[in-house]
C-alpha positions as CSV (number, residue, x, y, z in Angstrom):
1,M,105.2,7.7,-66.3
2,A,102.2,5.5,-66.1
3,N,100.2,8.0,-68.2
4,N,102.9,8.0,-70.9
5,Y,102.8,4.2,-71.0
6,K,99.0,4.3,-71.5
7,W,99.4,6.7,-74.4
8,I,102.0,4.5,-76.0
9,V,99.8,1.4,-75.7
10,T,96.8,3.4,-77.1
11,I,98.8,4.6,-80.1
12,A,100.1,1.1,-80.7
13,V,96.6,-0.3,-80.7
14,M,95.4,2.4,-83.1
15,I,98.3,1.6,-85.5
16,I,97.4,-2.1,-85.4
17,I,93.8,-1.3,-86.2
18,I,94.7,1.0,-89.0
19,I,97.1,-1.5,-90.6
20,A,94.3,-4.2,-90.3
21,M,91.9,-1.9,-92.1
22,V,94.3,-1.0,-95.0
23,D,93.7,-2.8,-98.2
24,T,96.7,-4.9,-98.8
25,C,95.7,-5.9,-102.3
26,K,98.5,-6.7,-104.7
27,G,96.5,-7.0,-107.9
28,Q,93.5,-5.7,-109.9
29,V,90.4,-7.3,-111.2
30,G,88.7,-7.6,-114.6
31,L,86.5,-9.8,-116.7
32,N,86.9,-12.7,-119.1
33,G,85.5,-11.4,-122.4
34,A,83.9,-14.5,-123.9
35,G,80.9,-13.3,-125.9
36,F,81.5,-9.8,-124.6
37,F,81.1,-7.9,-127.9
38,E,78.4,-10.3,-129.2
39,N,76.2,-9.3,-126.3
40,R,77.4,-5.8,-125.5
41,T,74.6,-3.1,-125.5
42,E,74.3,0.6,-124.5
43,L,72.7,-0.7,-121.3
44,S,75.6,-3.0,-120.4
45,D,78.0,-0.2,-121.0
46,Q,76.0,2.0,-118.7
47,W,75.9,-0.6,-115.9
48,L,79.7,-1.2,-116.3
49,L,80.4,2.5,-116.1
50,E,78.3,2.8,-113.0
51,E,80.2,0.0,-111.3
52,T,83.7,0.9,-112.4
53,Q,83.4,4.7,-111.9
54,G,86.5,5.5,-113.9
55,N,88.6,2.9,-112.2
56,Q,91.0,0.7,-114.2
57,W,90.1,-2.9,-115.1
58,V,91.2,-5.5,-117.5
59,L,89.3,-7.5,-120.2
60,R,90.6,-10.8,-121.4
61,L,89.9,-11.3,-125.1
62,P,88.8,-12.8,-127.3
63,G,87.7,-15.1,-124.5
64,G,88.2,-18.8,-123.6
65,A,87.3,-21.6,-126.0
66,I,87.0,-19.2,-129.0
67,T,90.7,-18.6,-128.7
68,K,91.2,-22.0,-130.3
69,Y,89.7,-20.8,-133.6
70,A,90.1,-17.0,-133.6
71,N,92.1,-15.4,-136.4
72,A,91.3,-11.7,-135.7
73,T,92.6,-8.9,-138.0
74,P,91.2,-5.5,-138.7
75,F,89.9,-6.8,-142.0
76,R,88.1,-10.0,-140.9
77,G,84.6,-9.8,-139.3
78,G,84.2,-10.5,-135.6
79,W,87.1,-12.6,-134.3
80,G,87.9,-13.9,-137.7
81,L,86.2,-17.3,-137.4
82,D,85.7,-19.3,-140.6
83,S,84.7,-22.9,-141.2
84,A,88.1,-23.6,-142.9
85,I,89.8,-22.8,-139.6
86,V,87.4,-24.9,-137.6
87,D,88.0,-27.9,-139.9
88,S,91.8,-27.5,-140.1
89,I,92.4,-27.1,-136.4
90,T,89.8,-29.3,-134.6
91,F,91.4,-32.6,-135.4
92,L,94.9,-31.5,-134.5
93,Y,93.8,-31.6,-130.9
94,K,95.0,-34.6,-128.9
95,S,92.0,-34.6,-126.6
96,F,88.5,-35.6,-127.6
97,E,87.2,-33.2,-125.0
98,E,88.5,-30.4,-127.3
99,E,85.5,-29.8,-129.5
100,Q,85.6,-33.1,-131.3
101,S,82.0,-34.0,-131.1
102,N,79.3,-33.2,-133.7
103,D,77.2,-31.1,-131.4
104,I,80.1,-28.9,-130.4
105,L,81.4,-28.6,-133.9
106,E,78.0,-27.5,-135.0
107,K,78.2,-24.7,-132.4
108,W,81.4,-23.4,-133.9
109,Y,80.0,-23.6,-137.4
110,R,77.0,-21.6,-136.2
111,K,79.3,-19.0,-134.5
112,T,81.2,-18.7,-137.8
113,A,78.0,-17.9,-139.7
114,Q,77.1,-15.3,-137.1
115,Q,80.3,-13.3,-137.3
116,P,79.6,-9.6,-138.1
117,I,81.0,-7.8,-141.1
118,T,83.4,-5.6,-139.1
119,S,86.1,-6.7,-136.7
120,Y,85.6,-6.7,-133.0
121,L,89.0,-5.0,-132.7
122,Y,87.2,-1.8,-133.6
123,D,84.6,-2.4,-130.9
124,L,87.5,-2.8,-128.5
125,I,88.9,0.7,-129.5
126,D,85.4,2.1,-128.9
127,L,85.3,0.4,-125.5
128,K,88.7,1.8,-124.6
129,D,87.4,5.3,-125.3
130,K,84.8,4.8,-122.6
131,F,86.7,3.0,-119.9
132,D,90.1,2.9,-118.2
133,L,90.8,-0.4,-119.8
134,K,93.7,-2.8,-120.2
135,V,93.7,-6.1,-122.2
136,I,94.9,-9.6,-121.7
137,W,95.0,-11.2,-125.2
138,A,94.6,-15.0,-125.5
139,V,96.4,-15.9,-128.7
140,N,95.6,-18.8,-131.1
141,I,98.8,-21.0,-131.2
142,Y,97.3,-23.1,-134.0
143,I,97.6,-20.5,-136.7
144,P,100.8,-19.2,-138.2
145,A,102.6,-16.8,-135.9
146,E,102.7,-14.2,-138.7
147,E,98.9,-14.1,-138.5
148,A,98.6,-14.5,-134.8
149,I,100.7,-11.4,-134.2
150,K,98.5,-9.1,-136.4
151,P,95.8,-8.2,-133.8
152,I,98.4,-7.7,-131.2
153,E,100.3,-5.2,-133.4
154,F,97.0,-3.5,-134.3
155,M,96.1,-3.0,-130.6
156,V,99.5,-1.7,-129.8
157,M,99.3,0.8,-132.7
158,N,95.9,2.0,-131.5
159,G,96.9,2.6,-127.9
160,I,95.5,-0.5,-126.3
161,D,97.5,-1.4,-123.2
162,I,98.2,-5.2,-123.4
163,I,99.4,-6.3,-120.0
164,A,100.0,-9.9,-121.1
165,V,99.5,-12.4,-124.0
166,E,98.2,-15.8,-122.9
167,L,99.4,-18.7,-125.1
168,G,96.1,-20.3,-126.1
169,N,93.3,-21.3,-123.7
170,E,94.1,-24.2,-121.3
171,S,96.6,-25.4,-124.0
172,Y,97.8,-28.3,-121.9
173,S,94.5,-30.1,-122.9
174,Q,94.8,-29.4,-126.6
175,V,98.3,-30.9,-126.8
176,G,97.5,-33.8,-124.6
177,H,99.8,-32.5,-121.9
178,D,102.7,-32.9,-124.2
179,F,104.8,-29.9,-123.1
180,E,107.3,-30.2,-126.0
181,E,104.5,-30.0,-128.5
182,Y,103.2,-27.0,-126.7
183,V,106.5,-25.2,-126.9
184,C,106.8,-26.2,-130.6
185,K,103.4,-24.6,-131.4
186,S,103.7,-21.6,-129.1
187,E,107.3,-20.5,-129.3
188,P,107.1,-18.7,-132.7
189,I,104.4,-16.3,-131.5
190,A,105.9,-16.1,-128.0
191,A,109.1,-14.8,-129.5
192,M,107.3,-12.2,-131.5
193,V,105.3,-11.0,-128.4
194,R,108.5,-10.8,-126.3
195,N,110.1,-8.6,-129.0
196,L,107.2,-6.2,-128.5
197,G,108.0,-6.0,-124.8
198,I,104.8,-7.7,-123.8
199,T,104.7,-10.4,-121.1
200,V,104.0,-13.9,-122.3
201,I,102.0,-16.0,-119.9
202,H,101.7,-19.8,-119.9
203,P,98.9,-22.0,-118.7
204,A,99.4,-23.9,-115.5
205,A,97.4,-27.2,-115.2
206,P,95.0,-27.7,-112.3
207,S,96.5,-28.7,-109.1
208,G,95.4,-29.5,-105.5
209,L,92.1,-31.3,-105.4
210,R,92.0,-31.3,-109.2
211,S,95.5,-32.6,-109.7
212,R,96.3,-35.6,-111.9
213,K,99.6,-37.2,-112.9
214,D,99.6,-35.5,-116.3
215,H,98.8,-32.2,-114.7
216,E,101.7,-32.6,-112.3
217,Q,104.1,-33.5,-115.2
218,W,102.9,-30.5,-117.1
219,N,103.5,-28.1,-114.2
220,E,107.0,-29.5,-113.6
221,S,107.9,-29.0,-117.2
222,L,106.6,-25.5,-117.0
223,K,108.7,-24.7,-114.0
224,D,111.8,-25.9,-115.8
225,Y,110.9,-23.9,-118.8
226,L,110.5,-20.7,-116.8
227,E,114.0,-20.9,-115.6
228,N,115.1,-20.0,-119.1
229,Y,112.4,-17.4,-119.5
230,P,112.2,-15.5,-116.2
231,K,110.3,-12.6,-117.7
232,D,107.4,-14.9,-118.6
233,G,104.4,-15.5,-116.3
234,V,101.8,-18.1,-115.6
235,V,98.0,-18.2,-115.7
236,F,95.4,-20.2,-113.8
237,H,91.7,-21.0,-114.2
238,P,90.4,-22.0,-110.7
239,Y,86.8,-23.0,-110.7
240,F,84.9,-24.2,-107.6
241,D,82.3,-27.0,-107.3
242,D,81.5,-29.9,-105.0
243,R,85.2,-30.9,-104.9
244,E,85.9,-27.8,-102.8
245,F,82.4,-27.4,-101.2
246,S,80.3,-30.5,-100.8
247,G,77.2,-28.3,-100.6
248,L,77.5,-27.4,-104.2
249,T,75.5,-30.3,-105.6
250,A,71.9,-30.3,-106.8
251,P,69.8,-29.6,-104.8
252,V,72.3,-27.0,-103.3
253,D,72.6,-26.9,-99.5
254,T,72.9,-23.1,-99.2
255,L,73.6,-23.1,-95.4
256,L,76.2,-25.8,-95.6
257,T,77.9,-24.1,-98.6
258,L,78.0,-20.7,-96.8
259,S,79.6,-22.3,-93.8
260,Q,82.2,-24.1,-96.0
261,I,83.0,-20.9,-98.0
262,G,83.5,-19.1,-94.7
263,A,85.8,-21.8,-93.3
264,F,87.8,-22.3,-96.5
265,D,91.5,-21.1,-96.3
266,W,91.4,-18.8,-99.3
267,S,94.8,-17.2,-98.6
268,S,96.5,-20.6,-98.4
269,F,94.7,-21.7,-101.6
270,F,95.7,-18.7,-103.8
271,G,99.1,-18.3,-102.1
272,G,99.8,-22.0,-102.8
273,L,99.1,-21.5,-106.6
274,V,101.5,-18.6,-106.8
275,N,104.2,-20.5,-104.8
276,E,104.1,-23.3,-107.2
277,F,105.8,-21.0,-109.8
278,P,108.2,-18.8,-107.9
279,E,110.2,-18.1,-111.1
280,A,107.3,-16.5,-112.9
281,S,107.4,-12.8,-113.4
282,M,103.6,-12.4,-113.3
283,H,100.8,-14.6,-111.9
284,L,97.3,-14.2,-113.4
285,I,93.9,-15.7,-113.2
286,T,91.9,-15.2,-116.4
287,E,88.9,-17.3,-115.5
288,T,87.3,-18.1,-112.2
289,N,83.8,-18.7,-110.8
290,S,81.6,-21.5,-109.5
291,Q,80.7,-24.3,-111.9
292,P,78.4,-25.1,-113.7
293,S,76.8,-21.7,-114.3
294,N,73.2,-22.8,-113.8
295,L,73.8,-24.3,-110.4
296,I,74.1,-21.1,-108.3
297,G,74.5,-18.4,-111.0
298,D,72.8,-15.1,-110.1
299,T,72.2,-16.0,-106.5
300,Y,73.2,-14.6,-103.2
301,L,75.3,-17.7,-102.6
302,N,77.3,-17.1,-105.7
303,A,77.8,-13.5,-104.8
304,V,79.3,-14.6,-101.4
305,L,81.6,-17.0,-103.3
306,I,82.7,-14.4,-105.8
307,D,83.4,-12.0,-102.9
308,S,85.6,-14.5,-101.2
309,I,87.4,-15.4,-104.5
310,L,88.2,-11.8,-105.4
311,S,89.0,-10.5,-101.9
312,A,91.6,-13.2,-101.4
313,S,93.0,-13.7,-104.9
314,V,94.1,-10.1,-105.4
315,R,96.3,-10.4,-102.4
316,S,98.5,-12.9,-104.2
317,F,97.8,-12.4,-108.0
318,D,98.6,-9.5,-110.3
319,W,95.4,-9.7,-112.2
320,V,92.2,-11.7,-111.6
321,C,89.5,-12.0,-114.3
322,L,86.0,-13.2,-113.3
323,H,84.3,-15.4,-115.7
324,N,82.4,-13.8,-117.4
325,G,81.7,-10.3,-118.6
326,V,78.7,-9.5,-120.8
327,A,77.3,-12.9,-121.7
328,P,74.2,-14.8,-122.7
329,D,74.2,-17.1,-119.7
330,K,74.4,-16.7,-115.9
331,Y,78.2,-16.7,-115.9
332,G,78.0,-13.1,-117.1
333,V,78.0,-10.2,-114.6
334,I,75.5,-8.9,-117.1
335,Y,73.6,-11.5,-119.0
336,G,70.6,-12.1,-121.3
337,K,69.5,-11.1,-124.7
338,E,69.3,-7.5,-125.8
339,G,66.2,-6.0,-124.3
340,E,66.2,-8.7,-121.6
341,Q,69.6,-8.1,-119.9
342,K,69.9,-8.5,-116.2
343,K,72.4,-7.5,-113.6
344,N,73.9,-10.6,-112.0
345,T,74.4,-10.6,-108.2
346,S,78.1,-10.9,-109.0
347,L,78.1,-7.5,-110.7
348,A,78.0,-5.3,-107.6
349,V,80.6,-7.5,-105.9
350,W,82.9,-7.3,-108.9
351,G,82.4,-3.5,-109.2
352,K,83.4,-3.0,-105.6
353,A,86.5,-5.0,-106.2
354,V,87.4,-2.8,-109.2
355,R,86.9,0.2,-107.0
356,K,89.1,-1.5,-104.3
357,N,86.5,-1.3,-101.6
358,K,87.7,-3.5,-98.8
359,V,84.3,-4.5,-97.5
360,V,81.7,-5.7,-100.0
361,V,78.2,-4.9,-98.9
362,L,75.7,-7.5,-100.2
363,T,72.0,-6.7,-100.4
364,D,70.8,-9.6,-98.3
365,P,70.4,-9.1,-94.6
366,I,73.2,-10.3,-92.3
367,C,72.5,-12.0,-89.0
368,N,73.3,-10.2,-85.7
369,R,76.5,-12.1,-85.1
370,C,77.9,-10.9,-88.4
371,K,77.1,-7.3,-87.5
372,K,79.5,-7.4,-84.5
373,I,82.2,-4.8,-84.6
374,V,85.0,-7.4,-84.7
375,Y,83.7,-8.7,-88.0
376,K,83.3,-5.3,-89.5
377,L,86.6,-4.0,-88.2
378,F,88.8,-6.8,-89.5
379,N,86.6,-7.9,-92.5
380,W,86.5,-11.4,-91.0
381,R,84.6,-14.2,-92.7
382,R,80.9,-14.5,-92.4
383,C,79.9,-16.5,-89.4
384,S,78.9,-20.1,-89.9
385,T,75.5,-19.6,-88.3
386,C,74.4,-16.9,-90.7
387,N,71.1,-18.2,-92.2
388,N,70.7,-15.8,-95.1
C-alpha cells in the first residue's frame, strides 16, 4: 500500500512539472510595420525567414504615425501620401502634439516626396508569398470612408488575412479625447469593415502610471461603446521608461533596471489591461518597447525587457506587435541603411516568441544562481543579483 502511495505522489509531481513546463500562451506575436517596406532588403527578408522558420506572425501596417496621412490604393505610390493630404488633415487635430510644428510637418513633406512609384500593397503581396503572414491594418479615419476601405478590399481580394482593423493610431490624442468626435469620424469606415466580417479595434488610452483624467474619461466612454458593439476589440500601446523602472534614465543603471524588470509583476500589468475591457472580443497590442529608442536600444538590457514583455503579454493578449520591424533606427529588430543593416538584440528574442519557445536563451552569460534547476524548470525571473 505504501509503495502504491509513493507511485501516486511521484506521478502527481510529474504531472505538476509537466503542466508548469507547458506553454500557456494565448496569443501570437508580430511587428509594427512603420518604415518596413521603405527599409526592407533581401538581407532583412533572409534574417526574418531564419527567425520565423515558417511560423505564423502578424505585421501591423502601414505603421503608427503614418496612419494619420496614409491614403493607400493599388494606384498610388507607397502608402499614398501627398502634400495636399498633409495640409488638409494636420490642422484638424485638436492636439498640438499631433504633428503641428514646422519641423515635424517638414518630415511629412519629405516623406511625401520620397514615396515610390508603385504601391506598397504590392510589396505586401510579395511578402505574403514568403511568410506565413497576417495583417493588422491601421486605417486613416480622416479621409472619406469610401477611400479608406480601398486598401482593405484590395488585400482581401488578394488573399491577405486581415485579423483586425485599427481605427487610426492613438486616435484619442488627435480628437483631443473627445469620444463623440472619434465615433463621428470613425463610424463610417468601421461599419464598412464590419460588413466585410473583419474585427474593428479601438484605441484604449494609457492607464496605470500613465493615466490622466482625460484618459480615464476616454476609457469609460469606450467601455460604454463596446456594450453596443460586442464584436469589436481594443488595442493598447504600452511603452516602458523610468515611470515603470527608475533605472531607465541616462546614464542607465543596468543592474538596478535588471532587478526592477525581474521584480515587476508582468502578469498583473497585462492582465489588468485586458480586464479593463471585459466586453471586448479581442485584445491587441500593436506597439510596445522601451522608450526612447536610443536609450537602451540594441542592448542586452533591452533584450531582457523585450523577453519579459513578450513572454507575459501573450498569456493575456490575442496579438502582440513589437515596435518595430525593419526600420532605420534602433527600435527595429533589424535596423540601418541598406548595406549597413544590423540585427538588433531584440531580433532573436522576438524570433523565439514567434516560434513559441518557452525559454529565451540570450547570448550574454548568466550567473550561477540563474542556472539553478528551479529557474530553468519553471522559467522564473532572472535573479536580482545577476550582474550581466
